[in-house]
Backbone bond lengths (Angstrom), bond angles and torsions (degrees), N, CA, C in turn:
res aa  C-N    CA-C-N  psi(-1)  N-CA   C-N-CA  omega(-1)  CA-C   N-CA-C  phi
1 M - - - 1.451 - - 1.528 108.03 -
2 M 1.351 115.73 137.29 1.449 120.25 -177.77 1.530 108.79 -134.84
3 N 1.333 117.16 135.05 1.460 120.67 176.19 1.514 109.30 -79.10
4 L 1.330 116.22 142.50 1.448 121.94 -179.23 1.519 110.11 -113.16
5 V 1.326 116.63 149.77 1.457 122.05 171.76 1.523 105.62 -113.17
6 I 1.347 116.55 123.62 1.458 120.62 -174.57 1.526 109.35 -125.98
7 D 1.324 116.36 128.79 1.454 122.82 176.55 1.531 109.29 -69.41
8 K 1.337 117.54 140.55 1.469 122.19 -176.40 1.529 112.08 -58.77
9 S 1.328 118.12 -41.12 1.464 120.09 -178.95 1.524 111.62 -65.42
10 V 1.319 117.11 -33.08 1.466 121.09 176.35 1.520 109.27 -73.46
11 L 1.303 116.60 -41.04 1.464 122.05 -179.44 1.523 111.31 -59.44
12 E 1.329 117.95 -38.58 1.468 121.70 179.90 1.521 112.29 -59.33
13 V 1.326 117.39 -28.59 1.458 121.52 179.39 1.529 110.72 -68.30
14 F 1.319 117.04 -33.66 1.456 121.45 -174.02 1.523 114.10 -94.89
15 L 1.303 118.22 -16.71 1.467 120.70 -175.80 1.519 111.64 -97.55
16 P 1.332 116.63 158.23 1.463 119.87 174.94 1.530 110.62 -55.36
17 S 1.314 115.74 150.07 1.454 123.01 -176.47 1.526 112.68 -52.47
18 K 1.317 116.43 132.72 1.475 125.98 173.92 1.527 114.29 63.84
19 I 1.317 118.71 13.95 1.474 121.62 -179.38 1.520 110.89 -63.66
20 L 1.337 117.97 -35.28 1.468 120.24 -176.77 1.529 112.43 -73.50
21 E 1.347 117.86 -6.51 1.467 119.96 172.11 1.529 110.12 -69.86
22 W 1.338 116.63 -31.71 1.465 121.55 -173.84 1.518 113.71 -111.09
23 F 1.349 118.30 -15.20 1.461 121.70 -174.70 1.524 110.95 -131.79
24 D 1.340 114.90 150.77 1.462 122.53 172.16 1.526 108.42 -113.03
25 L 1.328 116.86 140.47 1.455 120.54 174.40 1.521 107.98 -73.29
26 V 1.353 117.23 123.79 1.460 120.39 -179.74 1.531 112.38 -114.51
27 K 1.340 116.66 -14.67 1.461 119.23 -179.52 1.516 109.25 -158.98
28 A 1.327 116.29 139.94 1.462 122.51 175.55 1.518 107.74 -139.40
29 E 1.326 115.88 127.00 1.462 120.83 -179.36 1.519 110.39 -132.41
30 K 1.312 115.51 142.65 1.456 121.87 172.87 1.527 106.32 -110.33
31 K 1.330 114.92 114.23 1.462 120.40 177.86 1.523 108.23 -104.79
32 Q 1.304 116.92 179.48 1.460 120.23 -176.25 1.528 112.27 -56.76
33 E 1.337 117.92 -44.59 1.457 120.73 -177.30 1.527 113.93 -116.68
34 D 1.320 117.91 -4.41 1.457 121.32 -173.61 1.523 112.24 -132.32
35 I 1.324 114.46 153.29 1.460 121.79 164.38 1.517 104.75 -113.52
36 C 1.318 116.76 120.40 1.468 122.41 -174.72 1.524 109.57 -112.93
37 L 1.316 115.35 121.67 1.455 121.24 177.30 1.525 108.05 -116.79
38 T 1.333 116.23 131.86 1.460 121.18 177.15 1.523 107.55 -113.19
39 L 1.329 114.87 124.34 1.464 121.97 -179.05 1.517 108.62 -119.60
40 E 1.328 115.51 132.55 1.461 121.56 -176.99 1.531 109.22 -108.98
41 E 1.339 115.63 130.02 1.459 120.13 -179.60 1.530 110.19 -63.52
42 K 1.319 115.66 134.20 1.456 121.08 179.27 1.526 109.46 -65.69
43 N 1.318 116.12 152.04 1.460 120.50 -179.28 1.532 109.70 -83.27
44 L 1.330 114.51 67.47 1.463 123.23 178.66 1.522 107.32 -122.27
45 P 1.328 117.73 82.42 1.469 119.44 -173.84 1.523 112.93 -65.83
46 P 1.346 115.61 142.87 1.462 118.01 172.21 1.522 107.97 -68.49
47 T 1.299 117.07 143.04 1.474 119.35 -179.29 1.512 109.75 -122.93
48 P 1.346 116.36 94.47 1.468 118.87 175.20 1.526 109.62 -58.09
49 P 1.338 118.00 144.68 1.476 121.16 -175.96 1.527 114.10 -52.28
50 Q 1.317 117.26 -36.39 1.469 119.48 -177.77 1.527 112.38 -71.31
51 H 1.339 117.91 -10.63 1.460 120.65 -178.39 1.529 113.25 -112.13
52 I 1.321 117.52 8.99 1.463 120.39 178.74 1.527 108.45 -62.45
53 G 1.320 114.86 132.18 1.459 120.81 -179.83 1.520 113.26 95.85
54 K 1.334 117.70 -13.73 1.458 120.75 177.85 1.522 109.52 -88.97
55 S 1.307 116.15 153.64 1.455 121.75 177.58 1.525 109.47 -73.41
56 I 1.343 116.36 133.96 1.464 122.09 177.58 1.521 107.14 -124.58
57 L 1.345 116.44 121.11 1.468 122.26 -176.61 1.516 111.54 -114.04
58 S 1.350 116.39 139.46 1.456 120.87 173.71 1.521 108.72 -69.23
59 K 1.331 116.20 133.23 1.466 121.52 -177.58 1.528 111.73 -118.87
60 G 1.302 116.97 31.29 1.460 120.17 175.29 1.517 113.19 102.82
61 F 1.331 113.87 -170.16 1.459 121.81 -172.22 1.516 111.25 -127.04
62 Y 1.317 115.05 160.13 1.455 122.55 162.76 1.517 105.93 -135.62
63 D 1.315 116.22 143.52 1.463 121.52 -172.89 1.523 112.21 -100.54
64 I 1.322 115.06 141.96 1.457 123.31 173.24 1.530 105.71 -128.38
65 T 1.333 117.40 126.61 1.453 121.11 177.07 1.519 108.51 -113.22
66 I 1.343 115.96 126.97 1.451 120.93 178.27 1.524 109.30 -126.54
67 T 1.322 114.99 156.34 1.460 121.73 178.45 1.518 108.35 -95.78
68 D 1.325 116.21 134.28 1.456 122.09 179.84 1.524 108.45 -119.06
69 F 1.325 116.83 -175.59 1.458 121.84 -179.68 1.528 110.83 -55.08
70 P 1.322 117.21 140.98 1.473 120.00 175.60 1.531 110.48 -59.86
71 I 1.318 115.63 146.86 1.460 121.94 177.19 1.523 106.89 -120.67
72 R 1.322 116.23 115.80 1.478 122.20 178.76 1.525 111.35 51.13
73 G 1.338 116.63 44.09 1.458 121.54 175.79 1.519 114.90 79.54
74 K 1.312 117.49 5.62 1.466 121.01 178.93 1.530 108.71 -113.04
75 R 1.331 115.79 143.18 1.459 120.40 176.62 1.529 108.51 -65.85
76 A 1.322 116.71 135.13 1.467 121.51 177.84 1.524 108.38 -99.23
77 L 1.328 116.13 118.60 1.461 122.04 177.70 1.522 108.27 -111.22
78 L 1.320 115.89 121.87 1.456 121.56 179.90 1.522 108.29 -108.81
79 T 1.324 116.24 116.52 1.461 120.34 175.98 1.515 107.44 -102.45
80 F 1.322 115.01 118.95 1.450 121.79 178.38 1.519 108.38 -101.36
81 R 1.320 116.37 119.47 1.469 121.72 175.48 1.520 106.41 -90.26
82 R 1.333 115.66 99.19 1.459 122.55 -176.90 1.521 110.42 -84.05
83 R 1.311 116.61 137.58 1.464 121.82 178.60 1.519 110.86 -88.29
84 R 1.317 113.59 155.28 1.461 122.80 169.03 1.516 106.30 -125.20
85 W 1.315 115.49 141.67 1.458 120.80 179.35 1.525 109.34 -124.03
86 Q 1.322 114.64 154.30 1.458 119.98 174.96 1.518 108.34 -121.97
87 I 1.317 114.31 131.35 1.457 120.87 178.39 1.519 108.05 -88.32
88 E 1.311 115.29 136.31 1.461 121.80 179.19 1.532 110.93 -48.00
89 G 1.336 115.65 124.44 1.458 121.42 177.30 1.521 115.03 83.09
90 E 1.334 118.76 2.18 1.470 122.53 -179.85 1.526 109.68 -111.17
91 K 1.319 117.28 148.47 1.471 121.30 176.57 1.526 111.29 -90.12
92 E 1.330 116.32 -36.58 1.456 121.13 -175.96 1.533 110.74 -71.59
93 L 1.343 115.21 139.17 1.462 120.17 177.60 1.528 109.58 -86.20
94 L 1.303 115.25 148.67 1.452 123.31 -176.89 1.517 108.72 -107.02
95 K 1.328 117.87 141.24 1.460 121.13 173.06 1.515 108.67 -140.43
96 R 1.329 115.64 155.95 1.460 121.47 179.42 1.531 107.78 -77.86
97 D 1.320 116.88 139.98 1.461 121.84 -178.51 1.527 109.60 -88.90
98 L 1.326 115.80 83.54 1.464 121.99 177.25 1.514 108.06 -111.91
99 K 1.320 117.53 126.49 1.463 122.53 177.88 1.531 108.07 -89.85
100 L 1.324 116.09 103.83 1.458 120.79 -176.53 1.517 113.04 -96.23
101 D 1.335 116.54 -28.98 1.457 119.15 -177.95 1.515 110.59 -123.36
102 F 1.332 115.16 164.47 1.448 121.42 178.31 1.521 107.93 -76.56
103 P 1.340 118.66 133.69 1.469 120.40 -176.84 1.530 112.96 -51.26
104 G 1.321 115.37 131.15 1.460 121.83 178.23 1.514 114.49 82.12
105 T 1.336 117.86 6.58 1.474 120.82 -179.58 1.521 109.38 -133.88
106 Q 1.322 114.75 175.67 1.459 121.62 169.94 1.526 108.36 -115.30
107 L 1.331 115.09 36.12 1.457 122.46 -178.76 1.521 110.05 -113.78
108 E 1.327 116.06 145.61 1.459 121.44 173.90 1.526 107.43 -61.55
109 K 1.350 117.53 146.42 1.463 121.99 -171.86 1.534 113.15 -54.11
110 E 1.327 118.03 -52.24 1.472 120.91 -178.18 1.527 111.33 -62.59
111 F 1.324 116.82 -39.03 1.458 120.84 179.86 1.525 110.33 -65.93
112 A 1.329 117.23 -42.17 1.467 121.02 179.13 1.524 110.69 -62.51
113 L 1.334 116.88 -43.43 1.468 119.70 178.80 1.524 110.62 -63.53
114 F 1.318 116.61 -38.78 1.463 120.81 179.64 1.519 110.91 -62.72
115 L 1.324 116.88 -36.94 1.461 121.10 -177.45 1.528 113.89 -83.79
116 K 1.315 116.79 -10.05 1.463 119.80 -179.08 1.519 110.90 -56.16
117 E 1.293 114.79 158.74 1.461 121.93 -177.38 1.522 113.24 -53.99
118 D 1.341 117.37 -31.29 1.461 119.76 -177.72 1.532 111.98 -77.84
119 G 1.323 117.98 8.89 1.452 121.18 176.29 1.509 113.27 80.47
120 G 1.317 117.61 13.84 1.454 120.30 176.62 1.508 114.80 80.32
121 R 1.327 117.26 20.39 1.475 119.48 -177.77 1.520 112.42 -58.86
122 Q 1.331 118.23 -25.25 1.459 120.51 -179.57 1.529 112.47 -81.36
123 S 1.313 118.55 -16.52 1.461 120.94 -170.95 1.517 114.37 -78.48
124 G 1.326 117.86 -18.22 1.456 119.27 -175.15 1.514 111.70 85.30
125 L 1.322 117.61 -8.25 1.464 121.56 -179.52 1.521 111.92 -93.73
126 A 1.321 117.06 -27.39 1.452 120.66 -176.29 1.525 110.84 -61.97
127 H 1.332 117.41 -38.38 1.463 120.78 179.38 1.525 110.15 -59.07
128 F 1.312 116.68 -46.69 1.465 120.40 177.87 1.516 110.65 -63.62
129 Y 1.330 116.87 -45.14 1.465 120.87 -178.10 1.519 110.38 -59.99
130 R 1.314 116.01 -43.78 1.460 119.38 -178.46 1.529 111.27 -68.21
131 Q 1.323 118.39 -28.08 1.458 120.57 178.57 1.524 111.46 -70.06
132 V 1.321 117.58 -39.03 1.456 119.86 -174.61 1.518 112.86 -94.40
133 S 1.324 117.80 -13.26 1.446 121.07 -178.56 1.538 109.80 -83.64
134 L 1.317 115.22 139.60 1.455 120.44 177.50 1.524 110.50 -74.51
135 P 1.331 118.08 149.30 1.458 119.89 173.55 1.538 109.42 -59.61
136 P 1.346 118.05 152.30 1.466 120.54 -177.69 1.527 113.76 -53.01
137 S 1.324 117.81 -35.84 1.475 120.70 -178.40 1.530 112.41 -68.48
138 E 1.339 118.06 -19.99 1.459 121.73 -177.91 1.518 114.06 -101.85
139 R 1.356 117.49 -3.72 1.459 120.60 -179.00 1.521 110.57 -76.22
140 I 1.305 116.19 151.76 1.478 121.93 179.33 1.498 109.53 -75.90
């Protein structure tokens, strides 16, 4: 296992769109078969209008790990450390409504669409893939 140092501008290329607005990279590891990135949600609590002016405290994390596009032949595992907040005087915990995975899977949304039976035509990636991929008759 080896720790990696990754520049933020490079990281944005590999992560789902706008993820770095809500998360900070706290750990990066290169393992034999995986690249593991751990991202921690920033302490920026959502503030519903009815709770403006009340104290909102971070109450810890829960982790979600999803599989993203392979990077250089290694499986990319993204662990998101999601925050929970408690509003002063409330029992229920608050969390930000961010859709990180495709419903019913542990896959990143774009990756799941790409793998769908239709060849990922909805993902916006298939067009690029088909442009750079050789026709079957020309492949080695």
